KOLKOLFI-211283 format. One record per atom (N, C-alpha, C, O): residue number from 1; atom name; x, y, z. Coordinates in Angstrom, 2 decimals. Example, Ala and Ser with C-alpha at 12.3 -4.5 7.8 and 13.67 -1.06 7.14 Angstrom:
+-----+------+---------+---------+---------+
! pos ! site !    east !   north !      up !
+-----+------+---------+---------+---------+
!   1 !    N !   13.19 !   -5.69 !    7.80 !
!   1 !   CA !   12.30 !   -4.50 !    7.80 !
!   1 !    C !   13.20 !   -3.30 !    7.80 !
!   1 !    O !   14.24 !   -3.32 !    8.46 !
!   2 !    N !   12.85 !   -2.25 !    7.08 !
!   2 !   CA !   13.67 !   -1.06 !    7.14 !
!   2 !    C !   12.90 !    0.03 !    7.87 !
!   2 !    O !   13.41 !    1.14 !    8.04 !
+-----+------+---------+---------+---------+
END
This chain:
+-----+------+---------+---------+---------+
! pos ! site !    east !   north !      up !
+-----+------+---------+---------+---------+
!   1 !    N !   35.50 !   15.47 !   11.94 !
!   1 !   CA !   34.71 !   14.85 !   10.91 !
!   1 !    C !   34.78 !   15.75 !    9.66 !
!   1 !    O !   34.71 !   16.97 !    9.77 !
!   2 !    N !   34.90 !   15.15 !    8.51 !
!   2 !   CA !   35.03 !   15.93 !    7.28 !
!   2 !    C !   33.70 !   16.56 !    6.89 !
!   2 !    O !   32.63 !   16.11 !    7.32 !
!   3 !    N !   33.77 !   17.59 !    6.08 !
!   3 !   CA !   32.54 !   18.26 !    5.66 !
!   3 !    C !   31.69 !   17.36 !    4.76 !
!   3 !    O !   30.47 !   17.48 !    4.75 !
!   4 !    N !   32.33 !   16.46 !    4.01 !
!   4 !   CA !   31.56 !   15.52 !    3.19 !
!   4 !    C !   30.73 !   14.59 !    4.06 !
!   4 !    O !   29.56 !   14.32 !    3.75 !
!   5 !    N !   31.32 !   14.09 !    5.13 !
!   5 !   CA !   30.59 !   13.20 !    6.04 !
!   5 !    C !   29.44 !   13.96 !    6.70 !
!   5 !    O !   28.33 !   13.43 !    6.79 !
!   6 !    N !   29.70 !   15.18 !    7.14 !
!   6 !   CA !   28.63 !   15.98 !    7.74 !
!   6 !    C !   27.52 !   16.28 !    6.74 !
!   6 !    O !   26.34 !   16.28 !    7.08 !
!   7 !    N !   27.91 !   16.52 !    5.50 !
!   7 !   CA !   26.93 !   16.78 !    4.46 !
!   7 !    C !   26.06 !   15.55 !    4.22 !
!   7 !    O !   24.84 !   15.67 !    4.07 !
!   8 !    N !   26.68 !   14.38 !    4.18 !
!   8 !   CA !   25.90 !   13.14 !    3.99 !
!   8 !    C !   24.97 !   12.90 !    5.16 !
!   8 !    O !   23.83 !   12.48 !    4.97 !
!   9 !    N !   25.43 !   13.16 !    6.38 !
!   9 !   CA !   24.57 !   13.00 !    7.55 !
!   9 !    C !   23.39 !   13.98 !    7.50 !
!   9 !    O !   22.26 !   13.60 !    7.78 !
!  10 !    N !   23.66 !   15.22 !    7.14 !
!  10 !   CA !   22.60 !   16.22 !    7.05 !
!  10 !    C !   21.59 !   15.87 !    5.96 !
!  10 !    O !   20.39 !   16.07 !    6.13 !
!  11 !    N !   22.08 !   15.35 !    4.84 !
!  11 !   CA !   21.18 !   14.92 !    3.77 !
!  11 !    C !   20.30 !   13.76 !    4.25 !
!  11 !    O !   19.12 !   13.69 !    3.93 !
!  12 !    N !   20.89 !   12.86 !    5.03 !
!  12 !   CA !   20.12 !   11.76 !    5.62 !
!  12 !    C !   19.05 !   12.27 !    6.57 !
!  12 !    O !   17.94 !   11.74 !    6.58 !
!  13 !    N !   19.38 !   13.28 !    7.37 !
!  13 !   CA !   18.40 !   13.88 !    8.26 !
!  13 !    C !   17.27 !   14.52 !    7.45 !
!  13 !    O !   16.10 !   14.38 !    7.80 !
!  14 !    N !   17.63 !   15.20 !    6.38 !
!  14 !   CA !   16.61 !   15.80 !    5.51 !
!  14 !    C !   15.72 !   14.75 !    4.88 !
!  14 !    O !   14.51 !   14.95 !    4.77 !
!  15 !    N !   16.29 !   13.64 !    4.46 !
!  15 !   CA !   15.49 !   12.56 !    3.87 !
!  15 !    C !   14.58 !   11.94 !    4.92 !
!  15 !    O !   13.44 !   11.59 !    4.62 !
!  16 !    N !   15.09 !   11.78 !    6.15 !
!  16 !   CA !   14.25 !   11.27 !    7.24 !
!  16 !    C !   13.08 !   12.23 !    7.50 !
!  16 !    O !   11.97 !   11.79 !    7.80 !
!  17 !    N !   13.33 !   13.53 !    7.37 !
!  17 !   CA !   12.25 !   14.52 !    7.49 !
!  17 !    C !   11.18 !   14.28 !    6.44 !
!  17 !    O !    9.99 !   14.32 !    6.75 !
!  18 !    N !   11.59 !   14.01 !    5.18 !
!  18 !   CA !   10.62 !   13.74 !    4.12 !
!  18 !    C !    9.77 !   12.52 !    4.43 !
!  18 !    O !    8.56 !   12.53 !    4.23 !
!  19 !    N !   10.41 !   11.47 !    4.93 !
!  19 !   CA !    9.68 !   10.25 !    5.28 !
!  19 !    C !    8.71 !   10.56 !    6.42 !
!  19 !    O !    7.55 !   10.13 !    6.39 !
!  20 !    N !    9.17 !   11.28 !    7.43 !
!  20 !   CA !    8.32 !   11.64 !    8.57 !
!  20 !    C !    7.14 !   12.50 !    8.14 !
!  20 !    O !    6.02 !   12.30 !    8.61 !
!  21 !    N !    7.38 !   13.46 !    7.23 !
!  21 !   CA !    6.30 !   14.32 !    6.74 !
!  21 !    C !    5.23 !   13.47 !    6.05 !
!  21 !    O !    4.04 !   13.66 !    6.29 !
!  22 !    N !    5.67 !   12.54 !    5.19 !
!  22 !   CA !    4.73 !   11.67 !    4.50 !
!  22 !    C !    3.91 !   10.85 !    5.49 !
!  22 !    O !    2.69 !   10.76 !    5.38 !
!  23 !    N !    4.59 !   10.26 !    6.46 !
!  23 !   CA !    3.89 !    9.42 !    7.43 !
!  23 !    C !    2.93 !   10.24 !    8.29 !
!  23 !    O !    1.84 !    9.77 !    8.62 !
!  24 !    N !    3.32 !   11.45 !    8.66 !
!  24 !   CA !    2.44 !   12.32 !    9.44 !
!  24 !    C !    1.19 !   12.68 !    8.66 !
!  24 !    O !    0.08 !   12.58 !    9.18 !
!  25 !    N !    1.36 !   13.08 !    7.40 !
!  25 !   CA !    0.20 !   13.44 !    6.59 !
!  25 !    C !   -0.70 !   12.23 !    6.35 !
!  25 !    O !   -1.93 !   12.35 !    6.32 !
!  26 !    N !   -0.10 !   11.08 !    6.17 !
!  26 !   CA !   -0.88 !    9.86 !    5.99 !
!  26 !    C !   -1.65 !    9.53 !    7.26 !
!  26 !    O !   -2.81 !    9.13 !    7.21 !
!  27 !    N !   -0.98 !    9.69 !    8.41 !
!  27 !   CA !   -1.62 !    9.41 !    9.71 !
!  27 !    C !   -2.77 !   10.38 !    9.96 !
!  27 !    O !   -3.79 !   10.00 !   10.53 !
!  28 !    N !   -2.62 !   11.63 !    9.54 !
!  28 !   CA !   -3.67 !   12.64 !    9.74 !
!  28 !    C !   -4.86 !   12.43 !    8.80 !
!  28 !    O !   -5.90 !   13.06 !    8.97 !
!  29 !    N !   -4.71 !   11.56 !    7.80 !
!  29 !   CA !   -5.82 !   11.21 !    6.92 !
!  29 !    C !   -5.96 !   12.08 !    5.69 !
!  29 !    O !   -7.01 !   12.07 !    5.04 !
!  30 !    N !   -4.93 !   12.84 !    5.35 !
!  30 !   CA !   -5.02 !   13.72 !    4.18 !
!  30 !    C !   -5.22 !   12.92 !    2.90 !
!  30 !    O !   -6.03 !   13.29 !    2.05 !
!  31 !    N !   -4.50 !   11.83 !    2.76 !
!  31 !   CA !   -4.61 !   11.01 !    1.54 !
!  31 !    C !   -6.01 !   10.44 !    1.42 !
!  31 !    O !   -6.61 !   10.47 !    0.34 !
!  32 !    N !   -6.53 !    9.91 !    2.52 !
!  32 !   CA !   -7.88 !    9.34 !    2.48 !
!  32 !    C !   -8.93 !   10.40 !    2.16 !
!  32 !    O !   -9.87 !   10.15 !    1.41 !
!  33 !    N !   -8.77 !   11.60 !    2.74 !
!  33 !   CA !   -9.72 !   12.66 !    2.51 !
!  33 !    C !   -9.76 !   13.06 !    1.03 !
!  33 !    O !  -10.83 !   13.20 !    0.45 !
!  34 !    N !   -8.58 !   13.25 !    0.42 !
!  34 !   CA !   -8.54 !   13.64 !   -0.99 !
!  34 !    C !   -9.10 !   12.52 !   -1.86 !
!  34 !    O !   -9.82 !   12.78 !   -2.82 !
!  35 !    N !   -8.77 !   11.29 !   -1.54 !
!  35 !   CA !   -9.26 !   10.15 !   -2.32 !
!  35 !    C !  -10.78 !   10.05 !   -2.26 !
!  35 !    O !  -11.42 !    9.71 !   -3.25 !
!  36 !    N !  -11.35 !   10.36 !   -1.10 !
!  36 !   CA !  -12.81 !   10.32 !   -0.96 !
!  36 !    C !  -13.50 !   11.43 !   -1.74 !
!  36 !    O !  -14.68 !   11.31 !   -2.05 !
!  37 !    N !  -12.80 !   12.50 !   -2.05 !
!  37 !   CA !  -13.39 !   13.61 !   -2.81 !
!  37 !    C !  -13.50 !   13.29 !   -4.30 !
!  37 !    O !  -14.22 !   13.96 !   -5.03 !
!  38 !    N !  -12.78 !   12.27 !   -4.74 !
!  38 !   CA !  -12.75 !   11.94 !   -6.16 !
!  38 !    C !  -13.96 !   11.10 !   -6.56 !
!  38 !    O !  -14.49 !   10.35 !   -5.73 !
!  39 !    N !  -14.42 !   11.23 !   -7.82 !
!  39 !   CA !  -15.51 !   10.38 !   -8.28 !
!  39 !    C !  -15.09 !    8.92 !   -8.32 !
!  39 !    O !  -13.91 !    8.59 !   -8.38 !
!  40 !    N !  -16.08 !    8.06 !   -8.30 !
!  40 !   CA !  -15.81 !    6.62 !   -8.32 !
!  40 !    C !  -15.04 !    6.25 !   -9.60 !
!  40 !    O !  -15.40 !    6.66 !  -10.70 !
!  41 !    N !  -14.00 !    5.48 !   -9.42 !
!  41 !   CA !  -13.16 !    5.07 !  -10.54 !
!  41 !    C !  -11.93 !    5.95 !  -10.71 !
!  41 !    O !  -11.05 !    5.61 !  -11.51 !
!  42 !    N !  -11.84 !    7.06 !   -9.99 !
!  42 !   CA !  -10.71 !    7.97 !  -10.12 !
!  42 !    C !   -9.93 !    8.07 !   -8.81 !
!  42 !    O !   -9.23 !    9.06 !   -8.57 !
!  43 !    N !  -10.04 !    7.05 !   -7.97 !
!  43 !   CA !   -9.35 !    7.08 !   -6.69 !
!  43 !    C !   -7.83 !    7.10 !   -6.86 !
!  43 !    O !   -7.13 !    7.72 !   -6.06 !
!  44 !    N !   -7.34 !    6.45 !   -7.88 !
!  44 !   CA !   -5.89 !    6.42 !   -8.14 !
!  44 !    C !   -5.35 !    7.80 !   -8.47 !
!  44 !    O !   -4.27 !    8.19 !   -8.01 !
!  45 !    N !   -6.10 !    8.54 !   -9.28 !
!  45 !   CA !   -5.65 !    9.90 !   -9.59 !
!  45 !    C !   -5.76 !   10.78 !   -8.35 !
!  45 !    O !   -4.94 !   11.69 !   -8.17 !
!  46 !    N !   -6.75 !   10.53 !   -7.50 !
!  46 !   CA !   -6.86 !   11.26 !   -6.24 !
!  46 !    C !   -5.68 !   10.99 !   -5.33 !
!  46 !    O !   -5.19 !   11.89 !   -4.64 !
!  47 !    N !   -5.22 !    9.75 !   -5.33 !
!  47 !   CA !   -4.05 !    9.38 !   -4.53 !
!  47 !    C !   -2.81 !   10.12 !   -5.01 !
!  47 !    O !   -2.06 !   10.67 !   -4.20 !
!  48 !    N !   -2.60 !   10.15 !   -6.31 !
!  48 !   CA !   -1.44 !   10.86 !   -6.85 !
!  48 !    C !   -1.54 !   12.36 !   -6.59 !
!  48 !    O !   -0.54 !   13.01 !   -6.27 !
!  49 !    N !   -2.72 !   12.91 !   -6.71 !
!  49 !   CA !   -2.93 !   14.32 !   -6.43 !
!  49 !    C !   -2.65 !   14.63 !   -4.95 !
!  49 !    O !   -2.01 !   15.63 !   -4.64 !
!  50 !    N !   -3.13 !   13.78 !   -4.06 !
!  50 !   CA !   -2.91 !   13.98 !   -2.61 !
!  50 !    C !   -1.43 !   13.93 !   -2.28 !
!  50 !    O !   -0.94 !   14.78 !   -1.53 !
!  51 !    N !   -0.72 !   12.96 !   -2.82 !
!  51 !   CA !    0.72 !   12.85 !   -2.54 !
!  51 !    C !    1.45 !   14.08 !   -3.09 !
!  51 !    O !    2.33 !   14.62 !   -2.42 !
!  52 !    N !    1.10 !   14.51 !   -4.28 !
!  52 !   CA !    1.74 !   15.69 !   -4.86 !
!  52 !    C !    1.50 !   16.94 !   -4.04 !
!  52 !    O !    2.42 !   17.72 !   -3.79 !
!  53 !    N !    0.26 !   17.14 !   -3.61 !
!  53 !   CA !   -0.07 !   18.32 !   -2.82 !
!  53 !    C !    0.61 !   18.30 !   -1.47 !
!  53 !    O !    1.17 !   19.31 !   -1.03 !
!  54 !    N !    0.56 !   17.16 !   -0.80 !
!  54 !   CA !    1.09 !   17.13 !    0.57 !
!  54 !    C !    2.62 !   17.13 !    0.61 !
!  54 !    O !    3.21 !   17.56 !    1.61 !
!  55 !    N !    3.28 !   16.66 !   -0.44 !
!  55 !   CA !    4.73 !   16.61 !   -0.41 !
!  55 !    C !    5.39 !   17.88 !   -0.96 !
!  55 !    O !    6.59 !   18.07 !   -0.77 !
!  56 !    N !    4.65 !   18.73 !   -1.64 !
!  56 !   CA !    5.23 !   19.95 !   -2.20 !
!  56 !    C !    5.88 !   20.83 !   -1.13 !
!  56 !    O !    7.03 !   21.24 !   -1.31 !
!  57 !    N !    5.20 !   21.14 !   -0.02 !
!  57 !   CA !    5.87 !   21.96 !    0.99 !
!  57 !    C !    7.08 !   21.25 !    1.61 !
!  57 !    O !    8.07 !   21.90 !    1.94 !
!  58 !    N !    7.00 !   19.94 !    1.75 !
!  58 !   CA !    8.12 !   19.19 !    2.34 !
!  58 !    C !    9.35 !   19.27 !    1.45 !
!  58 !    O !   10.46 !   19.44 !    1.95 !
!  59 !    N !    9.17 !   19.15 !    0.13 !
!  59 !   CA !   10.31 !   19.23 !   -0.77 !
!  59 !    C !   10.89 !   20.64 !   -0.82 !
!  59 !    O !   12.10 !   20.81 !   -0.98 !
!  60 !    N !   10.03 !   21.65 !   -0.68 !
!  60 !   CA !   10.54 !   23.02 !   -0.61 !
!  60 !    C !   11.39 !   23.20 !    0.64 !
!  60 !    O !   12.49 !   23.77 !    0.57 !
!  61 !    N !   10.91 !   22.74 !    1.78 !
!  61 !   CA !   11.67 !   22.82 !    3.03 !
!  61 !    C !   12.98 !   22.05 !    2.90 !
!  61 !    O !   14.03 !   22.53 !    3.32 !
!  62 !    N !   12.92 !   20.85 !    2.32 !
!  62 !   CA !   14.11 !   20.01 !    2.17 !
!  62 !    C !   15.15 !   20.68 !    1.28 !
!  62 !    O !   16.34 !   20.65 !    1.59 !
!  63 !    N !   14.70 !   21.29 !    0.18 !
!  63 !   CA !   15.68 !   21.94 !   -0.71 !
!  63 !    C !   16.33 !   23.14 !   -0.03 !
!  63 !    O !   17.54 !   23.34 !   -0.18 !
!  64 !    N !   15.56 !   23.94 !    0.71 !
!  64 !   CA !   16.13 !   25.07 !    1.45 !
!  64 !    C !   17.08 !   24.58 !    2.54 !
!  64 !    O !   18.12 !   25.20 !    2.77 !
!  65 !    N !   16.73 !   23.48 !    3.20 !
!  65 !   CA !   17.60 !   22.89 !    4.23 !
!  65 !    C !   18.92 !   22.45 !    3.61 !
!  65 !    O !   19.99 !   22.71 !    4.17 !
!  66 !    N !   18.85 !   21.80 !    2.45 !
!  66 !   CA !   20.08 !   21.36 !    1.78 !
!  66 !    C !   20.96 !   22.55 !    1.38 !
!  66 !    O !   22.17 !   22.50 !    1.56 !
!  67 !    N !   20.36 !   23.60 !    0.85 !
!  67 !   CA !   21.14 !   24.79 !    0.50 !
!  67 !    C !   21.77 !   25.42 !    1.73 !
!  67 !    O !   22.92 !   25.84 !    1.68 !
!  68 !    N !   21.02 !   25.47 !    2.84 !
!  68 !   CA !   21.55 !   26.03 !    4.09 !
!  68 !    C !   22.76 !   25.23 !    4.57 !
!  68 !    O !   23.78 !   25.80 !    4.93 !
!  69 !    N !   22.63 !   23.91 !    4.58 !
!  69 !   CA !   23.72 !   23.03 !    5.03 !
!  69 !    C !   24.93 !   23.19 !    4.11 !
!  69 !    O !   26.07 !   23.27 !    4.59 !
!  70 !    N !   24.71 !   23.24 !    2.82 !
!  70 !   CA !   25.83 !   23.40 !    1.88 !
!  70 !    C !   26.52 !   24.74 !    2.06 !
!  70 !    O !   27.74 !   24.83 !    1.91 !
!  71 !    N !   25.77 !   25.79 !    2.39 !
!  71 !   CA !   26.40 !   27.08 !    2.68 !
!  71 !    C !   27.22 !   27.01 !    3.95 !
!  71 !    O !   28.35 !   27.50 !    3.99 !
!  72 !    N !   26.67 !   26.40 !    5.00 !
!  72 !   CA !   27.38 !   26.32 !    6.28 !
!  72 !    C !   28.64 !   25.47 !    6.18 !
!  72 !    O !   29.65 !   25.79 !    6.81 !
!  73 !    N !   28.58 !   24.40 !    5.41 !
!  73 !   CA !   29.74 !   23.50 !    5.28 !
!  73 !    C !   30.65 !   23.90 !    4.13 !
!  73 !    O !   31.67 !   23.25 !    3.89 !
!  74 !    N !   30.30 !   24.97 !    3.43 !
!  74 !   CA !   31.09 !   25.47 !    2.30 !
!  74 !    C !   31.26 !   24.39 !    1.23 !
!  74 !    O !   32.36 !   24.19 !    0.70 !
!  75 !    N !   30.16 !   23.71 !    0.92 !
!  75 !   CA !   30.15 !   22.70 !   -0.14 !
!  75 !    C !   29.94 !   23.44 !   -1.45 !
!  75 !    O !   28.99 !   24.21 !   -1.59 !
!  76 !    N !   30.80 !   23.20 !   -2.41 !
!  76 !   CA !   30.69 !   23.86 !   -3.70 !
!  76 !    C !   30.13 !   22.87 !   -4.71 !
!  76 !    O !   30.41 !   21.68 !   -4.66 !
!  77 !    N !   29.34 !   23.39 !   -5.61 !
!  77 !   CA !   28.77 !   22.55 !   -6.65 !
!  77 !    C !   27.98 !   23.39 !   -7.62 !
!  77 !    O !   27.86 !   24.60 !   -7.46 !
!  78 !    N !   27.46 !   22.74 !   -8.62 !
!  78 !   CA !   26.68 !   23.42 !   -9.63 !
!  78 !    C !   25.26 !   22.86 !   -9.59 !
!  78 !    O !   25.06 !   21.65 !   -9.65 !
!  79 !    N !   24.30 !   23.75 !   -9.49 !
!  79 !   CA !   22.90 !   23.34 !   -9.51 !
!  79 !    C !   22.36 !   23.51 !  -10.91 !
!  79 !    O !   22.62 !   24.51 !  -11.57 !
!  80 !    N !   21.61 !   22.53 !  -11.37 !
!  80 !   CA !   21.03 !   22.57 !  -12.71 !
!  80 !    C !   20.17 !   23.81 !  -12.88 !
!  80 !    O !   20.27 !   24.51 !  -13.89 !
!  81 !    N !   19.32 !   24.09 !  -11.87 !
!  81 !   CA !   18.40 !   25.21 !  -12.03 !
!  81 !    C !   19.11 !   26.55 !  -12.06 !
!  81 !    O !   18.61 !   27.49 !  -12.67 !
!  82 !    N !   20.27 !   26.67 !  -11.42 !
!  82 !   CA !   21.02 !   27.93 !  -11.46 !
!  82 !    C !   21.47 !   28.24 !  -12.88 !
!  82 !    O !   21.30 !   29.37 !  -13.35 !
!  83 !    N !   22.04 !   27.27 !  -13.58 !
!  83 !   CA !   22.50 !   27.51 !  -14.95 !
!  83 !    C !   21.31 !   27.68 !  -15.89 !
!  83 !    O !   21.39 !   28.42 !  -16.87 !
!  84 !    N !   20.22 !   27.00 !  -15.60 !
!  84 !   CA !   19.02 !   27.12 !  -16.44 !
!  84 !    C !   18.49 !   28.55 !  -16.41 !
!  84 !    O !   18.24 !   29.14 !  -17.46 !
!  85 !    N !   18.33 !   29.11 !  -15.22 !
!  85 !   CA !   17.82 !   30.47 !  -15.11 !
!  85 !    C !   18.87 !   31.51 !  -15.52 !
!  85 !    O !   18.51 !   32.57 !  -16.03 !
!  86 !    N !   20.13 !   31.21 !  -15.30 !
!  86 !   CA !   21.20 !   32.13 !  -15.72 !
!  86 !    C !   21.18 !   32.31 !  -17.23 !
!  86 !    O !   21.39 !   33.42 !  -17.73 !
!  87 !    N !   20.94 !   31.23 !  -17.96 !
!  87 !   CA !   20.87 !   31.33 !  -19.43 !
!  87 !    C !   19.71 !   32.23 !  -19.85 !
!  87 !    O !   19.85 !   33.00 !  -20.80 !
!  88 !    N !   18.57 !   32.15 !  -19.16 !
!  88 !   CA !   17.44 !   33.02 !  -19.47 !
!  88 !    C !   17.78 !   34.47 !  -19.22 !
!  88 !    O !   17.42 !   35.34 !  -20.01 !
!  89 !    N !   18.47 !   34.75 !  -18.13 !
!  89 !   CA !   18.85 !   36.14 !  -17.79 !
!  89 !    C !   19.81 !   36.67 !  -18.86 !
!  89 !    O !   19.68 !   37.82 !  -19.29 !
!  90 !    N !   20.78 !   35.86 !  -19.28 !
!  90 !   CA !   21.74 !   36.30 !  -20.29 !
!  90 !    C !   21.04 !   36.57 !  -21.62 !
!  90 !    O !   21.39 !   37.52 !  -22.31 !
!  91 !    N !   20.05 !   35.75 !  -21.98 !
!  91 !   CA !   19.32 !   35.96 !  -23.22 !
!  91 !    C !   18.54 !   37.27 !  -23.18 !
!  91 !    O !   18.49 !   37.99 !  -24.17 !
!  92 !    N !   17.92 !   37.56 !  -22.04 !
!  92 !   CA !   17.17 !   38.81 !  -21.91 !
!  92 !    C !   18.08 !   40.01 !  -21.98 !
!  92 !    O !   17.71 !   41.04 !  -22.54 !
!  93 !    N !   19.29 !   39.89 !  -21.41 !
!  93 !   CA !   20.25 !   41.00 !  -21.44 !
!  93 !    C !   20.70 !   41.30 !  -22.87 !
!  93 !    O !   20.93 !   42.45 !  -23.21 !
!  94 !    N !   20.82 !   40.26 !  -23.70 !
!  94 !   CA !   21.27 !   40.45 !  -25.08 !
!  94 !    C !   20.20 !   41.11 !  -25.94 !
!  94 !    O !   20.52 !   41.85 !  -26.88 !
!  95 !    N !   18.94 !   40.85 !  -25.62 !
!  95 !   CA !   17.82 !   41.38 !  -26.44 !
!  95 !    C !   17.54 !   42.82 !  -26.19 !
!  95 !    O !   16.64 !   43.39 !  -26.80 !
+-----+------+---------+---------+---------+
END
C-alpha cells in the first residue's frame, strides 16, 4: 500500500477520533452543564463556549497524531505555522 493511501487512512482514523471525542463529551453532559451555567438568553454562547473548550484538547491530540503519522510515513510538506513562526525568528535575528 502506498504511503499516500496509508496517510489518508490515518487521517480518517484521526477524524473518527474527533467525532468520537465530541460524542463522548456530549454523552457525559459537558455541553449541557456549561449551557446551564450561562444566564438566561445566553445559552447559545454557552454552547459555543462548551464546544470550544471540549474540542481544544482533541484538536491538539489530532494535530500531534497527524505530525507523528507524517513523520513515520515520510510525508513531506509545508505547514503554514512553520513558515509563520520562522519569519518571526528571522526578524528577531536581524534586530
